[in-house]
LUMVOTOR-512716 format. One line per field, with one value per residue (C-alpha): x, y, z. Coordinates in Angstrom, 3 decimals, padded with zeros to 6 digits. Example, Ala and Ser with C-alpha at 12.3 -4.5 7.8 and 13.67 -1.06 7.14 Angstrom:
# LUMVOTOR-512716
c1	(012.300_013.670)
c2	(-004.500_-001.060)
c3	(007.800_007.140)
This chain:
# LUMVOTOR-512716
c1	(100.874_102.928_099.837_097.917_100.689_100.459_096.858_096.064_095.354_091.672_091.227_093.083_090.807_087.734_088.977_089.880_086.445_084.775_086.510_084.177_084.826_087.531_089.565_090.476_092.034_093.955_095.228_096.271_098.039_099.613_103.046_103.507_106.284_104.344_104.702_102.315_099.429_100.031_100.040_096.780_095.096_096.390_095.247_091.719_091.534_089.415_086.375_086.532_083.485_083.924_080.217_080.521_080.916_078.503_078.801_081.432_082.337_085.253_086.689_087.408_090.783_091.807_091.061_094.298_096.322_094.291_095.013_098.680_099.594_096.958_095.547_098.931_099.309_095.849_094.722_095.903_093.755_090.499_087.761_084.754_084.744_081.845_081.998_079.886_079.775_081.756_084.816_084.749_087.351_089.736_089.466_089.819_092.869_094.435_093.845_095.327_098.414_099.138_097.741_097.330_093.756_092.236_092.179_093.500_091.314_088.168_085.094_082.304_081.810_079.088_078.717_076.242_074.525_072.749_074.195_073.705_072.161_074.661_073.823_072.676_074.394_071.055_070.924_068.600_068.318_068.340_064.924_063.589_062.299)
c2	(103.829_100.720_099.045_099.614_097.966_094.840_094.304_091.920_093.514_092.570_094.522_097.531_097.404_097.320_100.477_102.147_101.404_103.312_106.592_108.883_110.589_108.221_110.935_112.246_108.892_108.982_112.490_111.402_108.121_108.534_110.061_109.313_106.810_103.949_101.471_098.869_101.290_102.947_099.569_098.535_101.849_101.893_098.322_099.298_102.548_101.156_103.253_106.985_108.988_112.761_113.561_114.233_117.977_120.848_124.603_126.043_122.556_122.326_119.669_122.137_122.952_119.282_118.991_120.712_118.305_115.401_116.299_117.023_114.046_111.298_111.325_110.782_107.574_106.145_107.238_103.948_101.974_103.906_101.865_103.812_107.595_109.679_113.428_116.560_118.640_121.389_119.057_118.401_121.041_119.918_116.258_117.057_119.244_116.521_113.921_116.133_117.025_113.629_110.733_111.704_112.898_109.683_107.273_104.019_101.596_103.692_101.673_103.538_107.288_109.070_112.860_114.376_117.629_118.300_120.021_119.658_122.187_124.660_124.029_120.439_118.638_117.164_116.484_118.426_118.476_121.430_122.986_122.165_125.090)
c3	(122.949_123.727_125.223_121.986_120.017_122.174_121.038_118.181_114.777_114.988_118.215_116.821_113.748_115.995_117.733_114.434_112.964_115.801_114.907_112.951_110.624_109.416_107.723_111.213_111.969_108.703_109.469_112.954_112.182_108.755_109.028_112.742_112.142_113.741_110.895_112.306_112.846_109.487_107.742_109.406_108.537_104.964_104.328_105.335_103.325_100.495_101.307_101.948_103.000_103.130_103.530_107.266_107.081_107.008_106.648_109.006_110.171_112.605_110.280_107.477_109.043_108.846_105.143_104.074_106.192_104.840_101.200_101.932_104.148_104.142_100.620_098.887_100.936_100.271_096.796_095.253_097.729_097.312_095.665_097.002_097.363_098.673_099.104_099.144_095.977_097.715_097.757_094.012_093.148_095.916_094.944_091.258_091.925_094.064_091.360_088.627_090.657_092.223_090.237_086.607_087.000_088.322_091.224_089.740_091.725_092.099_091.151_093.010_093.279_095.236_095.051_097.496_096.557_099.849_102.856_106.570_108.889_110.366_114.003_114.191_111.368_110.291_106.572_104.315_100.561_098.269_097.783_101.241_103.288)
């Protein structure tokens, strides 16, 4: 980890931007005690896309950790939020319990209705055969 810290911020950001889905990065770095990495990640947490998952996704287990540890650190920074309809209750509950029912800097919201195929992760919309 020391070698990573010797890199310039721009190079660390290039590495961070390659991690998909980004919420995994947030879960992994926030709360580690590495102030520099946390600062870099938090400064770039303006856009949050939670539309990566599909039915029985392996990421479902990380969502509890995300809402408990990462989201409280970034909700003030979020300007764009995209999520699948199935996350609406979790996001709404988080907002009610932690930030007075709203995200203070949110300017763009995207709620996806469609799901992704169980096996492949390929997107499909409701009503398709």
